C-alpha positions as CSV (number, residue, x, y, z in Angstrom):
1,M,33.5,21.6,12.9
2,S,31.6,24.6,12.4
3,I,29.6,25.8,9.2
4,S,29.6,28.8,7.7
5,L,26.2,31.4,7.4
6,P,26.6,31.0,3.4
7,R,26.8,27.5,3.7
8,I,23.9,27.2,6.1
9,I,21.9,29.5,3.8
10,C,22.9,27.1,0.9
11,L,21.6,23.9,2.9
12,I,18.2,25.6,3.8
13,S,17.9,26.7,0.3
14,L,18.5,23.2,-1.3
15,L,16.2,21.5,1.0
16,Y,13.3,24.1,0.5
17,S,13.6,24.1,-3.4
18,T,13.6,20.0,-2.7
19,S,10.5,20.4,-0.9
20,V,9.0,22.6,-3.7
21,V,10.0,20.3,-6.3
22,A,8.4,17.3,-4.6
23,Q,5.2,19.2,-4.0
24,D,5.0,20.3,-7.6
25,A,5.6,16.7,-8.6
26,Q,2.8,15.6,-6.4
27,I,0.5,18.2,-7.8
28,A,1.5,17.3,-11.4
29,L,0.5,13.6,-10.6
30,T,-2.6,14.3,-8.7
31,E,-3.7,16.4,-12.1
32,R,-3.0,13.3,-14.2
33,M,-4.5,11.1,-12.0
34,I,-7.9,13.3,-12.2
35,A,-7.6,13.5,-16.1
36,V,-7.4,9.5,-16.2
37,T,-10.0,9.0,-13.9
38,N,-12.4,11.1,-15.3
39,E,-11.3,9.5,-18.9
40,F,-12.3,6.2,-17.3
41,L,-15.6,7.5,-16.4
42,E,-16.7,9.0,-19.5
43,S,-16.1,5.5,-21.0
44,L,-18.5,3.9,-18.9
45,T,-22.2,3.0,-19.7
46,P,-24.9,4.3,-17.5
47,L,-25.1,0.6,-15.8
48,Q,-21.5,0.5,-15.5
49,N,-21.4,3.9,-13.6
50,S,-24.3,3.0,-11.1
51,N,-22.2,0.0,-10.3
52,G,-18.8,1.7,-10.0
53,V,-19.3,5.4,-8.6
54,Y,-20.7,6.4,-5.3
55,D,-20.7,9.5,-3.2
56,F,-17.6,10.3,-1.5
57,D,-18.8,10.0,2.1
58,H,-20.7,6.7,1.1
59,E,-19.7,4.0,3.7
60,E,-18.6,1.8,0.8
61,R,-15.7,3.7,0.8
62,L,-14.4,2.3,3.7
63,N,-15.8,-1.7,2.6
64,W,-12.6,-2.8,1.9
65,H,-11.1,-6.7,2.0
66,F,-8.4,-8.7,0.1
67,I,-10.5,-12.2,0.3
68,P,-12.5,-13.6,-2.7
69,R,-16.1,-12.3,-2.2
70,E,-18.7,-10.2,-3.9
71,R,-17.6,-6.5,-4.6
72,N,-19.1,-3.4,-5.8
73,G,-17.4,-1.2,-8.6
74,V,-16.8,-1.6,-12.5
75,V,-15.2,-5.3,-12.8
76,L,-12.9,-5.7,-15.7
77,R,-14.8,-8.5,-17.5
78,S,-17.2,-6.1,-18.1
79,M,-15.5,-3.6,-20.2
80,S,-15.0,-3.2,-23.6
81,E,-11.8,-3.0,-25.4
82,E,-11.9,1.0,-25.2
83,Q,-12.7,0.8,-21.6
84,R,-9.9,-1.5,-20.6
85,T,-7.3,0.7,-22.5
86,A,-8.8,3.8,-20.2
87,A,-8.6,1.4,-17.0
88,E,-4.9,0.1,-17.7
89,R,-3.9,3.8,-18.5
90,L,-5.4,4.8,-15.1
91,L,-4.0,1.8,-13.3
92,R,-0.4,2.7,-14.7
93,T,-0.7,6.2,-13.7
94,F,-1.7,5.1,-10.1
95,F,1.1,2.6,-9.8
96,S,4.9,2.7,-10.5
97,A,5.7,0.5,-13.3
98,S,7.0,-2.4,-10.7
99,G,4.0,-1.9,-9.0
100,Y,1.6,-2.5,-11.8
101,A,3.8,-5.3,-13.1
102,K,3.3,-6.8,-9.6
103,A,-0.3,-6.4,-9.4
104,E,-0.8,-8.2,-13.0
105,A,1.2,-11.1,-11.6
106,I,-1.1,-11.3,-8.5
107,R,-4.2,-10.7,-10.6
108,N,-2.9,-13.9,-12.9
109,L,-2.2,-16.0,-9.9
110,E,-6.0,-16.7,-10.4
111,I,-5.3,-19.0,-13.7
112,V,-2.8,-21.3,-11.3
113,L,-5.5,-21.6,-8.6
114,A,-8.1,-21.9,-11.0
115,E,-5.8,-25.1,-12.4
116,I,-5.0,-26.1,-8.6
117,E,-8.6,-26.1,-7.0
118,V,-10.8,-28.0,-10.0
119,N,-14.2,-27.6,-8.9
120,G,-13.3,-25.1,-6.0
121,R,-15.5,-23.0,-3.9
122,F,-14.5,-19.7,-5.6
123,E,-14.4,-18.5,-8.5
124,R,-10.9,-17.9,-9.7
125,D,-11.0,-15.4,-12.7
126,P,-8.3,-12.4,-13.1
127,E,-10.9,-10.6,-14.6
128,L,-12.8,-10.3,-11.5
129,Y,-11.3,-7.2,-10.4
130,H,-13.1,-4.0,-9.9
131,I,-12.4,-0.1,-9.8
132,T,-14.6,2.0,-7.8
133,V,-14.5,5.9,-7.6
134,F,-15.7,7.9,-4.9
135,G,-16.8,11.6,-5.4
136,E,-16.0,13.8,-8.5
137,P,-12.4,13.9,-9.1
138,S,-11.1,17.5,-9.4
139,M,-8.8,19.6,-7.5
140,E,-11.6,21.3,-5.7
141,T,-13.1,18.3,-4.5
142,N,-12.7,15.2,-1.8
143,W,-12.5,12.2,-3.9
144,G,-11.2,8.5,-4.0
145,L,-10.4,5.5,-6.1
146,R,-10.3,1.8,-5.1
147,Y,-8.6,-0.8,-6.9
148,E,-9.6,-4.5,-5.5
149,G,-10.0,-8.0,-6.0
150,H,-8.5,-11.3,-4.5
151,H,-5.2,-10.8,-3.2
152,L,-5.3,-6.9,-4.5
153,A,-6.7,-4.0,-2.2
154,F,-5.5,-0.3,-2.9
155,N,-7.1,2.7,-1.9
156,W,-6.1,6.2,-3.0
157,T,-7.8,9.4,-1.2
158,F,-7.5,13.0,-2.4
159,A,-8.7,16.0,-0.1
160,R,-8.6,18.8,-2.6
161,G,-5.8,18.9,-3.9
162,L,-4.0,19.0,-0.6
163,G,-2.1,15.5,-1.1
164,I,-2.6,11.8,-2.0
165,A,-3.2,9.2,0.8
166,S,-2.4,5.7,-0.3
167,T,-3.6,3.3,2.2
168,P,-4.7,0.7,3.1
169,Q,-2.4,-0.9,0.6
170,F,-2.7,-4.7,0.1
171,F,-1.0,-7.3,-1.9
172,G,-1.2,-11.1,-1.6
173,S,0.3,-14.3,-3.2
174,N,-1.4,-17.6,-3.4
175,P,0.9,-19.7,-4.2
176,A,3.5,-17.5,-2.8
177,D,5.8,-20.1,-4.8
178,V,4.3,-21.5,-7.8
179,R,5.7,-25.2,-7.5
180,S,3.8,-26.8,-11.0
181,G,2.5,-25.8,-14.4
182,T,3.4,-23.2,-17.0
183,R,4.5,-20.3,-14.2
184,F,6.5,-23.0,-12.5
185,G,9.1,-20.6,-10.2
186,T,6.9,-17.5,-10.1
187,R,7.2,-15.7,-6.4
188,V,5.5,-12.5,-6.8
189,L,6.4,-11.4,-3.4
190,A,9.8,-13.1,-3.1
191,A,11.7,-9.9,-2.6
192,E,9.6,-9.1,0.3
193,E,9.8,-12.3,1.9
194,E,13.6,-12.8,1.5
195,L,14.5,-9.3,2.7
196,G,12.8,-9.8,6.2
197,R,14.8,-13.3,6.1
198,D,17.8,-11.9,5.3
199,L,17.6,-9.4,8.2
200,L,16.8,-12.0,10.8
201,R,19.4,-14.0,9.5
202,S,22.2,-11.5,10.1
203,M,21.2,-10.8,13.6
204,S,23.5,-12.1,16.2
205,V,21.9,-13.8,19.4
206,S,21.2,-10.7,21.4
207,Q,19.5,-9.1,18.3
208,R,17.5,-11.8,17.7
209,D,16.5,-12.2,21.6
210,Q,14.9,-8.6,21.0
211,A,13.5,-9.1,17.3
212,V,11.9,-12.7,17.8
213,I,8.6,-13.1,19.8
214,E,8.1,-16.9,20.9
215,Q,4.7,-17.4,20.2
216,D,2.5,-19.4,17.8
217,V,2.7,-17.7,14.2
218,P,-0.6,-15.7,13.5
219,R,-2.7,-17.5,10.7
220,D,-3.1,-13.8,9.0
221,I,-2.0,-10.4,9.2
222,I,-3.0,-9.3,12.5
223,T,-4.9,-6.1,11.5
224,G,-6.9,-8.0,8.9
225,S,-9.2,-5.6,7.3
226,Q,-9.7,-3.5,9.9
227,K,-10.9,0.0,8.8
228,Q,-8.4,1.5,11.3
229,V,-5.9,0.2,13.1
230,S,-3.2,1.3,16.1
231,P,0.3,0.7,17.0
232,F,1.2,-2.6,18.4
233,S,3.2,-2.5,21.8
234,D,6.9,-1.7,21.4
235,S,8.1,-5.2,20.6
236,G,10.9,-5.9,18.2
237,I,14.5,-4.8,17.5
238,P,14.7,-1.0,17.0
239,Y,16.5,0.5,13.8
240,S,19.1,1.9,16.2
241,Q,20.0,-1.4,17.5
242,L,20.9,-2.8,14.3
243,D,24.4,-2.5,12.6
244,S,25.1,-0.5,9.2
245,R,24.5,-3.4,6.7
246,Q,21.6,-4.7,9.0
247,Q,19.7,-0.9,8.6
248,Q,20.1,-1.1,5.1
249,I,18.3,-4.4,4.5
250,L,15.5,-2.8,6.6
251,I,15.6,0.2,4.8
252,N,15.7,-1.8,1.4
253,L,12.6,-4.0,2.9
254,I,10.6,-0.7,3.6
255,D,11.3,0.7,-0.2
256,E,10.3,-2.5,-1.6
257,V,7.1,-2.4,0.0
258,A,6.6,1.6,-0.7
259,S,7.9,1.7,-4.2
260,V,4.5,-0.1,-5.7
261,Q,2.9,3.4,-5.5
262,A,3.7,6.3,-8.1
263,Q,6.9,8.0,-7.9
264,P,5.8,11.1,-5.9
265,V,3.9,9.1,-3.4
266,Y,6.9,6.8,-2.9
267,Q,9.1,9.9,-2.2
268,K,6.6,11.1,0.0
269,R,6.2,8.3,2.0
270,M,9.8,7.8,2.3
271,A,10.4,11.5,3.0
272,L,8.1,11.0,6.0
273,I,9.4,8.0,7.4
274,Q,12.7,9.8,7.6
275,E,11.3,12.9,8.9
276,Q,9.6,11.0,12.0
277,G,12.9,9.1,12.8
278,M,14.4,5.6,11.7
279,D,15.5,5.1,15.3
280,A,11.9,4.9,16.1
281,V,11.0,1.8,13.5
282,R,11.3,-1.5,14.9
283,F,11.2,-4.9,13.2
284,T,9.5,-8.1,15.0
285,W,9.7,-11.7,13.7
286,I,7.4,-14.6,14.7
287,G,8.1,-18.3,13.2
288,S,10.8,-20.1,11.6
289,S,13.5,-18.4,9.5
290,D,13.6,-21.6,7.2
291,R,12.1,-21.1,3.7
292,G,8.7,-23.4,3.6
293,E,8.0,-22.9,7.4
294,P,5.3,-20.6,8.6
295,H,6.6,-17.1,9.5
296,Y,5.6,-13.5,10.0
297,Y,7.1,-10.1,10.5
298,R,6.1,-6.7,10.9
299,V,7.9,-3.3,10.5
300,Q,6.7,-0.3,12.5
301,G,7.3,3.1,12.7
302,P,5.6,6.2,14.6
303,G,3.0,6.5,11.4
304,F,3.2,3.2,9.5
305,L,2.9,-0.5,9.8
306,I,4.0,-3.2,7.3
307,E,2.6,-6.7,8.2
308,Y,3.7,-10.0,6.3
309,D,2.9,-13.4,7.0
310,N,3.4,-16.8,5.0
311,T,1.2,-19.5,7.0
312,Q,-1.4,-20.8,5.1
313,N,-1.7,-23.7,2.5
314,G,1.5,-25.2,4.2
315,A,3.3,-22.0,4.3
316,N,2.5,-20.9,0.7
317,H,0.4,-18.3,0.7
318,A,1.3,-14.7,1.5
319,H,-0.4,-11.5,2.8
320,L,1.2,-8.3,3.1
321,V,-0.3,-4.9,4.2
322,W,0.6,-1.2,4.6
323,R,-1.4,1.0,7.2
324,D,-1.0,4.6,8.0
325,F,-2.0,4.9,11.5
326,A,-3.4,8.5,11.0
327,G,-3.5,8.7,7.0
328,D,-5.5,5.4,6.2
329,F,-8.4,6.6,4.0
330,G,-7.1,10.1,3.8
331,R,-8.3,10.9,7.2
332,D,-5.3,13.2,8.0
333,L,-5.6,15.0,4.8
334,L,-9.5,15.4,5.3
335,R,-8.7,16.4,8.9
336,A,-6.2,19.1,7.9
337,H,-8.5,20.0,5.0
338,Y,-11.5,20.6,7.5
339,D,-9.4,22.4,10.0
340,A,-8.4,25.1,7.4
341,V,-12.0,25.4,6.5
342,A,-13.0,26.2,10.2
343,A,-10.3,28.0,10.5
344,S,-11.2,30.7,7.6
345,A,-14.6,30.8,8.4
346,P,-15.7,34.4,9.7
347,E,-16.7,34.4,13.6
348,H,-20.2,35.7,14.5
349,G,-20.6,37.5,17.8
350,H,-23.6,36.4,20.0
């Protein structure tokens, strides 16, 4: 069937207008993020500022982790009521509504751990979460923000208003399934676990032969807290080898992990995955398909990686990470910015 010239022009115009709207939404979001971050910074005492603000190029910006440890930044439990209000407004801007709710649920699992681990070796406190700012937030500067504590590690980077980089992104849940106490039945990462299992269980024998790697289940996400990651070898079943229902499950899984970000960031992620090609996305599973047994999966596309594991503490301790091969800590945005600066610099003869 041929498409008329007016129809082609209409489609091009629609794609262009959609792109412009998305770009405008991201610019508007960036401006809101700058405003709420500066409001938060203005609320800080000099001591808090010295603990929580670094130069953009400081090595601390790449010093991320998801384990309980000493951290730099402005810790929640040091904040006044006014500062907590500013911090909440900031976090609600950077996360989607569902992402903020999930982050709060993970933070409050520290209360559960405090009940389980009487006289444990770690301090379990939902107030031990830190906000750290790198650089001076504006549309004319490179700057970043980190929100981090046990099982939460989110990093946002801005390159002079060119875009918003939002990885590494990490959620963890311990317990993955709360089996006693007042929060009995809580499963913060239930959707991420069940979507992966649903996809595996829907597969035929031949599909499973492609998707499943027969080896010991990794004890953690394989990439850990590496500052930069590379693609795994082409293991797993490609999207193109799934039927339409299975493809939708995989899309729903990716969507679940991406949608914790503010809407324009989430939409940009999903659009980029489609642009790079879903057929190149692969799903890999290691371990048992039975709930309560150790298991691991990953979803990998040309530009991104999702890793999920639930192996520790009797397979009741889950980790979930999203990495961008070129974009972690805004490397792609910063590269584009520096390339543009170099291209615009006047040439000098010698």
